C-alpha positions in Angstrom: -12.1 10.5 -22.4 -15.5 9.9 -20.8 -17.7 12.7 -19.4 -19.5 11.5 -16.4 -21.0 14.7 -15.2 -21.3 18.0 -17.1 -17.8 19.5 -17.3 -16.2 16.5 -15.4 -14.5 13.7 -17.6 -12.4 10.8 -16.6 -9.2 10.0 -18.8 -8.7 6.3 -18.2 -5.2 5.3 -17.9 -3.5 2.8 -20.2 -3.7 -0.8 -19.3 -6.9 -0.3 -17.6 -5.2 2.3 -15.2 -3.0 -0.4 -13.8 0.5 0.7 -12.5 2.6 2.5 -14.0 -0.5 4.3 -15.3 -3.3 5.9 -13.4 -6.7 7.5 -14.3 -6.8 11.4 -14.5 -9.7 13.7 -13.9 -10.5 16.6 -16.4 -12.7 19.6 -15.2 -14.0 22.2 -17.7 -15.2 25.4 -16.2 -14.3 28.9 -17.0 -10.9 27.6 -16.1 -9.9 24.0 -17.0 -8.1 21.8 -14.6 -6.5 18.3 -14.7 -6.0 16.1 -11.7 -2.9 13.9 -12.1 -1.0 13.3 -15.4 -0.3 9.6 -15.4 -3.0 8.3 -17.8 -0.6 8.0 -20.8 -1.0 8.9 -24.5 -4.6 9.9 -24.0 -3.5 13.0 -22.3 -2.1 14.5 -25.4 -5.5 15.4 -26.6 -5.6 18.0 -23.7 -2.4 19.8 -24.7 -3.1 23.5 -24.6 -6.5 23.0 -22.9 -5.4 22.9 -19.2 -4.9 25.9 -17.0 -4.0 24.2 -13.9 -2.8 20.8 -12.8 -3.6 19.5 -9.3 -1.3 16.4 -8.3 -2.8 14.0 -5.8 0.7 12.9 -4.7 4.3 12.5 -6.0 4.3 9.0 -7.3 5.5 8.6 -10.9 2.3 6.9 -12.1 0.5 10.3 -11.3 3.0 12.8 -12.5 4.5 11.1 -15.6 2.8 13.4 -18.1 3.6 16.7 -16.4 5.8 17.8 -19.2 2.9 17.8 -21.7 1.3 20.8 -19.7 4.4 23.2 -19.6 1.9 26.2 -19.9 -0.2 25.2 -16.9 0.1 26.1 -13.1 1.1 23.1 -10.9 0.0 22.4 -7.3 0.6 19.7 -4.9 0.6 19.4 -1.0 3.6 20.8 0.6 4.6 17.4 2.2 4.9 15.8 -1.3 6.3 18.6 -3.1 9.9 17.5 -3.0 8.9 14.3 -4.8 8.1 16.3 -7.9 10.7 19.2 -7.8 13.7 16.8 -8.0 14.6 13.3 -8.6 16.7 13.3 -5.2 13.4 14.3 -3.6 11.5 11.5 -5.0 14.0 8.9 -3.9 14.3 10.4 -0.4 10.4 10.5 0.1 10.1 6.9 -1.2 13.1 5.5 0.4 14.0 3.4 -2.8 17.4 4.8 -3.3 19.6 2.8 -5.6 17.4 -0.3 -5.7 14.7 1.9 -7.3 16.7 3.0 -10.3 16.7 -0.5 -12.1 13.1 -0.8 -11.3 12.1 2.3 -13.2 14.1 1.3 -16.2 11.9 -1.8 -16.6 8.6 0.2 -16.9 7.1 1.6 -20.0 6.1 4.9 -18.3 9.4 5.7 -16.6 10.4 9.3 -17.4 11.0 11.9 -14.7 10.7 15.6 -15.4 11.4 18.0 -12.6 8.3 20.2 -12.1 8.3 23.8 -11.1 5.3 24.4 -8.7 3.1 27.4 -8.7 1.7 26.8 -5.2 0.9 24.2 -2.6 -2.5 22.6 -1.6 -4.0 22.8 1.8 -6.6 20.7 3.5 -10.1 22.2 3.0 -8.9 24.7 0.4 -11.6 25.5 -2.2 -10.7 26.1 -5.8 -13.2 28.0 -7.9 -13.0 27.0 -11.6 -15.9 29.0 -12.7 -19.0 26.8 -12.7 -17.2 24.0 -10.8 -15.8 24.0 -7.3 -13.1 21.9 -6.2 -12.2 21.2 -2.6 -8.9 19.7 -1.4 -9.1 16.8 1.0 -5.7 16.0 2.7 -5.6 12.3 2.9 -2.2 11.1 4.1 -1.1 7.7 4.6 -0.3 6.4 1.2 2.2 9.3 1.1 2.4 12.2 3.7 0.9 14.8 1.3 -1.7 12.5 -0.5 -4.9 14.5 -1.4 -8.3 13.6 -2.6 -10.5 16.2 -4.4 -14.2 16.9 -4.0 -16.3 18.3 -6.9 -18.9 20.0 -4.8 -21.6 20.4 -7.3 -22.0 16.7 -8.0 -20.8 15.3 -4.5 -18.1 13.6 -6.6 -14.8 12.7 -5.0 -11.6 11.8 -6.7 -9.7 9.7 -4.1 -6.5 8.9 -6.1 -4.8 6.0 -4.4 -7.5 5.3 -1.9 -8.4 3.1 -4.7 -10.8 0.4 -3.6 -8.6 -2.1 -5.1 -8.8 -5.8 -4.0 -5.1 -5.6 -2.9 -6.2 -3.0 -0.4 -4.4 0.1 1.1 -0.8 0.5 0.1 1.8 2.1 2.5 5.1 0.7 1.3 7.3 3.8 1.3 9.5 4.9 4.0 7.1 8.0 4.6 3.9 6.1 4.3 1.8 5.5 7.4 -0.9 2.8 7.8 -2.5 4.6 10.8 -2.9 7.8 8.8 -4.2 5.8 5.9 -7.0 4.4 8.2 -7.9 7.9 9.3 -8.0 9.1 5.7 -10.3 6.4 4.7 -12.7 7.4 7.5 -12.3 11.1 6.4 -13.4 10.1 2.8 -16.4 8.2 4.3 -17.5 11.2 6.2 -17.9 13.2 2.8 -21.0 11.1 1.9 -20.0 11.2 -1.7 -22.4 10.1 -4.4 -19.7 9.2 -7.0 -16.1 8.0 -6.3 -13.4 7.9 -8.7 -10.1 6.5 -8.0 -6.8 6.2 -9.8 -6.7 2.4 -10.5 -10.2 1.1 -10.3 -13.5 1.6 -12.0 -15.8 4.5 -10.8 -18.2 3.6 -8.0 -21.8 5.0 -7.6 -23.4 2.4 -5.3 -22.6 1.2 -1.8 -19.7 3.6 -1.6 -19.5 3.8 2.3 -19.7 0.0 2.6 -16.9 -0.4 0.0 -14.8 2.1 1.8 -15.3 0.3 5.0 -14.3 -3.0 3.5 -11.3 -1.5 1.9 -10.0 0.1 5.2 -10.7 -3.0 7.1 -8.0 -4.9 5.1 -5.4 -3.1 7.3 -6.8 -4.8 10.4 -7.0 -8.2 8.6 -3.2 -7.8 7.9 -2.6 -7.2 11.5 -4.3 -10.5 12.2 -2.4 -12.4 9.5 1.1 -11.1 10.9 0.0 -12.0 14.5 -1.2 -15.4 13.5 2.1 -16.2 11.7 4.1 -15.1 14.9 1.9 -17.2 17.2 3.3 -20.3 15.1 6.9 -19.3 15.8 9.0 -16.3 16.6 10.7 -14.7 13.5 13.0 -12.0 12.3 11.7 -9.3 10.1 13.5 -11.0 7.1 11.9 -14.2 7.8 8.4 -12.6 7.8 9.3 -10.9 4.5 10.2 -14.3 3.1 6.6 -15.4 3.8 5.1 -12.5 1.7 2.0 -12.2 3.8 0.9 -8.9 2.1 2.1 -9.2 -1.4 1.8 -13.0 -1.7 4.5 -12.9 -4.4 7.6 -10.7 -5.2 7.9 -10.3 -8.9 11.0 -8.9 -10.6 12.7 -6.8 -9.4 12.2 -8.8 -6.2 14.4 -6.5 -4.1 11.9 -3.6 -4.7 8.9 -5.7 -3.5 10.8 -7.0 -0.6 11.5 -3.4 0.3 7.8 -2.5 0.0 6.8 -5.6 2.0 9.3 -4.9 4.7 8.2 -1.3 5.2 4.6 -2.4 5.5 5.4 -5.2 7.9 7.3 -2.9 10.1 4.2 -0.8 10.6 2.1 -3.8 11.4 4.6 -5.0 13.9 4.7 -1.6 15.6 1.0 -1.6 15.9 0.9 -5.2 17.3 3.7 -4.1 19.8 1.8 -1.1 20.9 -1.2 -3.4 21.6 1.0 -5.6 23.7 0.5 -8.6 21.4 4.1 -8.9 20.2 7.4 -8.6 21.9 10.7 -7.8 20.1 14.0 -9.1 21.3 16.6 -6.6 20.4 19.4 -9.1 21.1 18.0 -12.0 18.9 16.2 -9.6 16.4 13.1 -11.8 17.0 9.4 -10.7 17.0 7.4 -13.1 19.2 3.7 -13.3 19.9 2.6 -13.0 23.5 
């Protein structure tokens, strides 16, 4: 655990915060709060020291340690609440269904504990911890209820899976939305934060706006990649998935990554169609560049 500002500490996730782990943020005011519980064993040191847990979204790498904090109050945005209150809700929101179950069995951090919620988070809601003030920023796209959190005293924002990774924005669930993701990146940029912490990358203190701009621009770059491929020849969605334009490779279990790639490509194709750049033939199931 590293204190980065008085009363604000990062708990770095195992394996450098790479999936299936994620960094957490610990806030010590008159009341102590934890944002996300996917950091792994390091969270055990906080057992009994957390009054409230605020979950950025329902994904397993952010909620895996919920059971460690049985005495705490739990909060999440209403749109993501089904993903933590039941396993059925998780699979419904993600869309993974049966192909996802073997996937989770391969991961080190794989348990699911249904979590009873105390309340729901709302956009712009202010949480007074006594000495620290937390503002909820609804940032959908990655998931419908994905939230960032602004520590107002330090202009510090925890952006969860708006993570400034080199891979770029991820919107591979059935309920993800790339256009909402772009809007959320702009919303975070408008905060003019002086310190940015995300779930899977190192903290950022310099050139935050430029890095967010570059990160958000990856979505437009993917539009261009898909359009360029279709200019070479018309293809079905499955043929596009075979080319792996977003992931570049599909590790085991490949069906899961094909599922994610397909969900992301469908959204890019929908945008290109709305721009009049791509035509879809229902009869032949082909996408063709115009």
